[in-house]
DRENPALO-616974 format. One record per residue: residue in one letter; x, y, z of N, C-alpha, C in turn. Coordinates in pm, whole numbers, plus 32768, in hexadecimal, padded with zeros to 4 digits. Layout:
<rs>
AXYZXYZXYZ...
</rs>
This chain:
<rs>
M6FA9BF23E3A96F5DBF21E34C6EDABF05E338S6EA2BEA4E3966E3CBE3CE3B26DA8BE85E36CD6DB6BF1BE3B16D3BBF81E3846D1ABF99E2E8I6D98BF6DE2976D89BF6EE21D6D4CBF21E1C4R6D05BF21E16C6CD5BEA2E10F6CE0BEF9E084C6CFCBF49E0706CC2BF9FDFFB6D20BFC9DFEAI6DA2C00ADF756DCBC066DF586DC7C0B7DECBG6DF9C15ADEB76E08C1A6DE456E58C1A0DE19I6E7BC19FDD7C6F17C1C2DD5D6F08C237DD05A6F4DC29CDD256F38C330DCD16FD6C34BDC73T6FF1C37CDBED704EC397DBA27039C42BDB83G7088C4A6DBD77074C514DBCE70C9C551DB5BG70ECC5DEDB53713AC63FDB0A7158C610DA66G71FCC62CDA66722CC5F2D9E97235C540D9C8D7209C509D96D7238C489D95572DFC476D955A7309C3F8D99C73A3C3CBD9A87382C33BD96CP73FBC308D96E7420C27BD9337402C23FD9C2G73B7C1D1D9EB73CEC186DA357329C169DA93L72FFC1E5DA6B7284C1EADAC4721BC170DAA3N720BC130DA2671E2C0D6DA2271FDC03ADA65A727FC042DA9272EEBFB9DAC472A8BFE2DB71V7284C047DBB97284C06DDBFD71CDC05DDC3EI719AC07CDBC770FDC04CDBE570EABFE1DBB2R711EBF78DB867123BEFADB997165BEAEDBDAA71D0BEDEDC337224BE74DC9E71DBBECBDD2AA7180BF50DD3C7130BF52DDA67095BF18DD91T708FBEEFDD306FE3BECADD0A6FEFBE1BDD25K7063BDDDDCFD7099BD47DD1B7094BD2CDDBBA70E5BD91DDF07100BD7BDE6D7064BD88DEF5A7013BDE0DE996FB4BDD9DEF36F7ABD66DECDI6F3EBD3DDE686EF6BCBEDE626F07BC4DDE85L6FAEBC37DE516FF4BBC4DE8D7016BBA7DF04K7047BC19DF317082BBEFDFCD7004BC3EE035Y6FCDBC7AE0326F74BCAAE08B6ED6BCA8E071G6EB0BC6DDFC16E32BC67DFDB6DD0BCE4DFC2W6E1FBD3FDFAE6DBFBDEADF996D69BDE4DF1BK6D11BE14DF246CE6BE2BDEA16D40BEA9DE95V6D13BEE8DE146DA7BF75DDA16D2BBF9ADD70I6D4BC022DD976CDFC078DD0F6D5BC0DFDCACG6D53C110DC496D99C133DC006D50C1AADBF3I6D9DC22CDC356D51C2C2DBF66DABC312DB8AP6D5FC2F6DB5C6D71C363DAC86D9DC3FCDAD0D6E0AC41BDA826E4CC4AFDA576E55C4FDDAFAG6EC5C4BCDB2A6EC9C4FDDBA66E76C51EDC08F6E19C56EDC666DB3C55ADCAA6D49C567DC6BD6D33C55FDC066CBFC5A1DBB66C55C504DBB7G6C9FC4C6DBCC6C4CC43FDBC46C22C41FDC5CL6C2BC47DDCB16BCDC4A4DD4A6B99C530DD32I6BAAC56DDCE06B48C5DBDCE16AD6C589DC82W6AD7C535DC2D6A8DC511DBD36A64C459DBEBP6A7AC46EDC4E6A5EC3C0DC716A2FC35CDC1DE69FCC38FDBCD69B1C31ADB7B6A03C300DB03K6A74C32CDB0A6AF5C30FDAA16B46C2B3DAE1S6B46C2B1DB6C6B8EC246DB9A6B79C1A8DB81F6BDFC140DB476BA3C0D3DB656C15C05DDBC2E6BEEBFD4DBCB6C2CBF96DBFC6CC3BF41DBB1L6D20BF31DBF46D8ABF0ADBC66D86BEA4DBDET6D88BDECDB876D96BDC1DBA26E07BD65DB5CL6E40BCE9DB8B6EBFBCBDDB0F6ED7BCABDA8CK6E48BCACDA696E3ABCBCD9C96E4CBD3DD995E6E37BD90D9DE6E4CBE23D9C86ED2BE62D995I6F3EBE38D9F56FB8BE33DA08700EBDE1D9A7S6FBCBD7AD98E703ABD3DD9417064BD5CD8B2G710CBD66D8B2711BBD9FD81B7164BDFED83FI713EBE5ED89B7158BF0AD8C771DFBF04D8EAL7248BEBAD91972B4BECCD95D7308BF39D8E0P732CBEF2D894738CBF1AD82B7367BFB6D7FFR72C6BFE3D7F67282C02AD7B172B3C0D4D7E4G72D0C13DD78172D1C1BDD7E57247C1EFD7F8G7268C26DD82971F4C2A0D83F7179C24CD8BAT7118C26AD8D070BCC24AD9587047C1ECD907I700EC1ADD9226F7AC19AD91D6F38C1D3D94FL6F4AC1F8D9A46EDDC24DDA256EB0C2DFD9D0G6F3BC310D97E6F15C398D9506F4EC3DCD9B4T6F62C45FD9706F94C4C2DA046F7AC561D9AET6F56C5AADA376F58C63CDA026FD8C692DAB2N6FE6C705DA5B7048C756DAB86FB3C7D7DAF8R6F30C7C3DAEF6F11C831DAE56E90C81CDB3FG6E7FC7B7DB776E2CC751DBDE6E21C753DC53D6E42C7EBDC816E6AC7F2DD246DC3C811DD5BP6DB2C7B9DDD36D45C7D0DE096D37C851DE79F6DB5C854DE966D85C8E8DEDC6DA1C93BDE91H6DCEC96ADE036D96C9CBDDC36D82C9C3DD57Y6CF5C9A1DD3D6CACC96BDD056C82C9D3DC8AQ6C8EC9D2DC2C6C7ACA55DB836C0BCA25DB70S6B6FCA68DB816B1ACA64DB226AFDCADEDAC4F6A95CAD1DA896A49CB64DA5469B9CB5CDA83E69A9CBE3DA8668EDCBDCDAEF68E8CC7EDAA1N6876CC7EDA6C682ACCE8DA3168C1CD1DD9BEG6919CCF1D9886979CD40D93069EBCD3CD987E6A0ACD21DA006A66CD73DA596AB7CCBCDAA2E6B30CCBADA8C6B96CC97DAB66B88CCA4DB69I6B66CC39DB906B4CCC33DC326BE0CB91DC80T6BE8CBB4DCD56C4ACB53DD216C2BCB33DDACR6BE9CADFDD936BB0CA7ADE0A6BFFCA10DE5DD6BE2C9F5DED16C09C99BDF526BB4C909DF35I6BC8C8B2DED36B67C864DEC06BC4C798DF0BS6C11C7CADF6A6C73C760DFA86BC8C706DFF4D6BA0C74AE0246B1BC6DEE0916ABAC68FE040Q6AD0C6C0DFDF6A69C674DF646AD7C60FDF3EV6B68C626DF116BAFC5BEDEE26BAAC53ADF4BI6B97C566DFE26BA8C50BE0366B2DC4C5E02DA6AC1C503E0456A2FC4C2E0636A25C470DFC2N6A3EC494DF546A3BC429DF016AA2C3AADEF8A6B10C3ACDF256B51C334DF3D6B1EC2ECDF95A6AD3C32BE0296A9DC2B1E0676A2BC285E01AK6A07C2EDDFBD6975C2A2DF7C69B8C23CDF29L6A17C23BDEF66A5DC1BADEAD6A8FC152DEECG6AAFC15FDFA76ACEC0F5DFC36B6FC0F2E002I6BADC148DFEC6C3AC172DFAF6C74C185E052D6CDEC116E09B6CEDC14BE10F6D4DC195E12CA6D9FC1A1E0C26E44C1C5E0B06E7FC1FEE004I6EA2C254E0146EBCC280DF596F78C26FDF41I6F8FC243DED87049C243DECF702DC2A4DE37T705BC323DE667079C397DE247110C390DDD6I7119C374DD437182C369DD2B7193C3FDDCC9G721FC44FDCCB722EC4BBDC9A7286C512DCF0G72A1C582DCC87308C5EADCD872F4C650DD4AD72FFC6A9DD79730FC716DDB3724DC721DDDEG7220C764DD5871A7C78BDD7B7142C6EBDD94S7143C69EDD8E7103C662DDA0710DC605DE24Q71A2C617DE2771B9C5D4DEC37182C661DF2EK716DC6D4DEFC7155C76ADF5670C3C739DF7AI708BC70DDEF76FDAC701DF166FDFC659DF8CG7034C60DDF667017C564DFCC7030C5C2E05FH707CC5E7E04070D9C630E0E37039C656E149E700CC6B5E0E46F9DC6FDE11E6F06C6C3E123L6EE6C663E0AD6E75C5F5E0E96EA9C5B6E170F6F45C58BE16B6F3AC541E1DB6F2CC594E285Q6F4CC603E2706F17C662E2B06E90C677E305K6E3CC66DE2806DBBC660E2866DA0C5EBE2ADG6DC8C57FE2CD6DC6C4ECE30C6DBAC49AE2C3M6DE9C479E2196DD3C42BE1C16E62C3E8E1E4K6E58C363E1DC6ECBC323E1DD6F51C31CE147I6FC2C350E1446FE3C373E0D37050C32AE0DCV7091C2EEE0847123C29DE0517163C309DFDEG71B0C32FE00A71DFC36EDF657262C331DF44V727BC339DEBA72DAC2DADE2D7308C371DE00P739CC399DE1A73C3C3EDDDFB73E7C3B4DD3BK73ACC41BDCF773ADC43EDC5973EAC49DDC10T7445C4A1DBFD7463C51BDB7974E3C4EDDB53I74D4C52BDABD755FC514DA8475C3C579DAB7D75ACC5E3DB027634C65CDB1B765AC622DB79N763EC597DBE17654C598DC52767BC5E3DCE2D760DC65ADCC47604C6D4DD2D75C9C6E6DD95L75A4C63DDDC67543C65EDE847598C649DEC5S757EC69DDF0775DBC67EDFB175BAC5F7DFDDA7647C5FBE0197635C560E075761FC4CCE042T7647C4EADFBA7655C475DF4976CFC475DEE4E76ECC3FDDF0E7778C3EBDEC97748C3F7DE59V7722C38CDE1776FBC392DD627656C364DD47T761BC3ABDCD375BDC3A7DCD27597C370DC61F74FCC308DC547503C2C8DBFB7508C347DB7DG7533C316DB0B7516C377DA7A75CBC39DDA7AF7617C3C4DAC5767EC412DAD476EDC3A8DA6DD7713C33CDA877776C2ECDA70775BC2C5D9AAT76CFC2AED98976B2C29CD8EC76E4C323D8C3A76CFC39CD90776C4C42BD8B87750C452D894I779DC40DD8E3781CC45ED8ED785CC3E7D87DH7844C342D86C785BC2F3D806783FC330D79ET77C2C392D78B7776C3C5D70177F7C417D6E8V7804C475D74D785EC4E8D70978E2C4A5D701T7904C460D7627999C402D718797DC3DBD662D792BC39ED6677924C380D5C77935C3CFD583A78EAC453D59A78ECC4CBD553794BC4F7D50AM79A0C4FED5737A30C537D5967A7BC4E9D544D7A89C458D57B7AC2C426D5187AB5C42BD47EK7A57C42FD44A7A15C426D3CE7A6BC4E8D387I7A4DC531D3C87AA0C5B8D3AD7B31C5E9D3BDH7B50C577D4097BDFC591D3D27C19C58DD383T7BFBC52ED32F7C4FC50BD2B07BFAC573D251T7BD7C5DED2467B82C631D1F97BE9C69AD21BA7BE3C6B1D2C17C0FC74CD2B37CB7C706D27BA7CCFC6A2D2977D7CC6A9D2407DA0C697D1CES7D32C678D1A37D40C66BD1087D1DC707D0B1H7CB1C763D1167CB9C7E8D0CA7CFCC865D12AH7D37C82CD17E7D7AC896D1C87D47C8FBD208R7CE4C8C9D2477C8DC90DD29E7C8AC8F2D31EV7C61C950D35D7C3BC975D3FC7B97C937D3EFF7B92C8C2D4457B0CC89ED4517AB5C8CED4D4V7A64C8E7D4CB7A19C92DD55B79A1C8B8D570V79B1C891D5C07919C829D61278AEC84DD684E784CC867D67077D5C884D6EC779DC82BD706V77C0C811D795775DC79BD7AF76D0C7BED81EM76A7C77CD8677634C7B8D8CE769AC7A3D958G765FC7B3D9B07652C7CFDA2F7646C84DDA42R75FEC8B7DA1475D6C91CDA607645C986DABCD7617C97FDB3A766FC9C5DBA276F7C95FDC01C76F0C8D6DBB77775C874DBF877B0C82BDB67G7807C840DB6E789BC817DB1778D4C77EDB19W7850C730DB66788EC6B1DB7878A5C66CDACFI7820C683DA737856C62ED9CB78B1C662D99DA78B5C726D9B0794AC736D97779ADC70BD9A4L79A9C70FDA197A3CC6B0DA337A5FC639DA34A79FDC5D3DA5679F8C54FDA217A14C537D9B9G79BEC586D95C79CCC54AD8C47A38C57CD87DG7A69C5FBD8DA7AD4C638D8757B52C5DAD8A2I7B74C5CDD9297BD7C57DD9527C01C4EED8C4A7B62C495D8F67B69C438D8987B91C44DD810G7B2DC475D7E47B26C4D4D7447BABC4FCD74FG7C2BC517D76C7CA9C568D73E7C9DC5ECD70BA7C4EC641D75D7C35C6C5D75D7CB3C723D77AH7CCFC78BD76B7D54C7DDD75C7D4AC83BD7BFV7C8BC86ED7D47C81C8CAD8107C0DC8C0D848I7BF8C889D8C97B6AC86ED91E7B20C905D944L7AD5C907D9187A7DC9D8D9AC7A10C979D9D0I79EDC98DDA547998C989DA7B797DCA00DAF5P78CAC9F7DB0678CECA65DB467910CA6FDBEAE791BC9F5DC23797ACA09DCAD79E2CA4ADCB6I7A40CA54DC6A7ABCCA84DC397AABCB1DDBE3P7B01CB6EDC017ACFCBE3DBE37B51CBF7DB56F7B5BCC12DAEF7BACCC36DA6A7B9FCC92DA2BT7BDFCCE6D9CD7C16CD37D9677C06CD28D908I7BE1CD69D8A37BE3CD67D81F7C63CD63D7E6K7CB8CDCFD8407D38CDD2D8247DA6CD53D840G7D6CCD28D8657DBCCC9FD8C17D90CC18D842I7D22CC40D8297CF7CBC4D7D37D3BCBF2D749C7D3ECC62D71B7DA1CC7CD6BB7E59CC6CD6B0E7E5DCC89D7377F11CC6ED72F7EE5CBBFD72CC7EB8CB7CD7727EE2CAE6D7457ED1CAAFD6B5I7E55CB0DD6687E5BCAD9D6007EDECADFD5B0A7EFACB68D5B97F6ECBACD58A7FEBCB71D563L7FEBCB1AD629805FCAFAD6238050CA28D5F9R7FEACA0CD5EF7FD9C98FD59B8007C98CD4ECE7FBDCA3CD4C47FCFCA36D42E8078CA4BD42AR80C5CA54D4748150CA80D44A81A1CA03D466I817DC9A0D4A981BBC91CD4B58175C8BCD437G8116C927D3E780DFC8C3D385806EC867D3B2K8041C869D4297FB9C83DD43D7F29C896D420H7EA1C817D42E7E4DC888D41B7DF1C828D4A7L7DA6C8B8D4B27D54C887D5437CACC815D4EFL7C92C7F8D5807C2AC7C7D5807BE6C7F7D623S7B7AC824D6557B49C89AD68D7AB6C843D6B5S7A96C83FD7567A26C80CD78579B1C874D7A0W79B3C8DED787797CC94BD7A87947C9BED708W7909CA08D72F78EACA66D6CC791CCABED6D0R7987CAE2D68179B3CB89D69379FECB91D61AK79F5CBFCD5937A4BCBFFD5437A9FCC70D56DA7B01CC2AD5917B84CC85D5EB7C08CCD2D597S7BFBCC96D53D7C99CCD2D4EC7C54CCD0D436G7CC3CD03D4237CACCD35D35F7CBACCBFD340C7CE1CC21D3957CFFCBCED3007C7ACB9DD2E8P7C81CB3DD2817C03CAFBD24E7BBECAB2D2C7T7B50CACED2C77AF3CA93D3197A60CA46D2FEN7A54C9D6D34679DAC9A3D2FD798FC98DD39ES78F9C99DD39478C6C98AD4257890C905D3F5S787FC88CD4507833C83ED46077B2C815D4DDK7735C7FCD50876D8C822D54076B5C7A8D569W76CBC781D5C37689C6E1D6067647C6E5D69FR75E1C75BD67E75B0C782D713754DC72DD73AG7518C6D3D6F6749AC66BD6E574BDC5DCD6E5A753BC5ACD6C97554C538D671758BC4E6D707G75B5C51AD74E75C5C498D7CE7539C47BD805R74D9C4BDD809742DC48AD8227418C42FD7CBW741BC434D75973F1C3CAD6D7741EC36ED6E6A7496C325D70574F6C2ABD70A7489C239D73ET74C1C1CCD715747FC14DD74E74D8C151D7DDP74BEC108D838750AC0FAD8B4756EC0B5D8AFL75C8C0DCD8D67664C06CD8B3766FC03FD952A76E2BFD8D97976DABF52D9E076CEBFAADA42M7702BFECDA717719C04FDAF1768DC040DB42P7637C0A7DAF375D6C0B0DB1E7557C042DB33L754EBFC2DAD87523BF92DAB6753BBF18DB47A75DCBEF7DB807609BEB8DBCE75AEBEF5DC65C75C3BF8EDC4F75AABFABDCEE7512BF85DCF2S7498BF9CDC92741BBF83DC9A740DBF11DCD1R7443BE9DDC91744CBE23DCF77481BDF2DD51K74FBBE4CDD807520BE31DDEF74D8BE47DE61K744BBECFDE3573FEBF15DE8E73B0BEBFDE94R738FBE59DE2D72E3BDE3DE387323BD7EDE9CC73C8BD63DE9873C8BCF1DEF273F8BD1EDF70A73DABD84DF97740BBDDBE00773B2BDAFE068
</rs>
């Protein structure tokens, strides 16, 4: 790493708890341990498409951001330099401006980039790496759906948020004798539903990885009804004739303030 004097940090994709903790840890390690300059790249890779938006991250800039949700750098899920969309003569066109991004990084004096993001951001980072840019990827997504990654930043806080919501819904479900259905995020991955459902005491957990039938769900609900119990399900299906309420928590995992686990992990990375 002797040839590195300046690094850039970018956050891309959806926001998630723990982003600011990672920014803080990486910046402090770069400045205090290695004596590097740190450039904050705003809004994913947009800060390299428009390099005038980028700015230096100092110890003052990162002071007090550890417990804050979101990201001080901003984020976007549309800033792909390999498929950059713009309008010319009233028509939308897609261009590859990755060479421009690499050139702009060089103009800013950036020797390497830490990209904090999910599958989309890491794919862009990998493609830039293949073109010669030094890249370090930090896995961030509340969905916990990145390969070769045990736990991503954002996941722990997301399941705590879902569990808290389900704890509150249990009492209402019991009081009104209703089936409650909780819809959570996760897209094609069931980790939030599975972990949140187990922790929150859901009676039925439906995830994309395991096939299910509406008939099977109805039979489970009917069995619970016969023994005088009421159901709380951690996925959205109005599957029976029982009185049913749905509760959508699709974005709640993102908005939360990061909990102890992601904060501790980020500090561990700084000390490593």
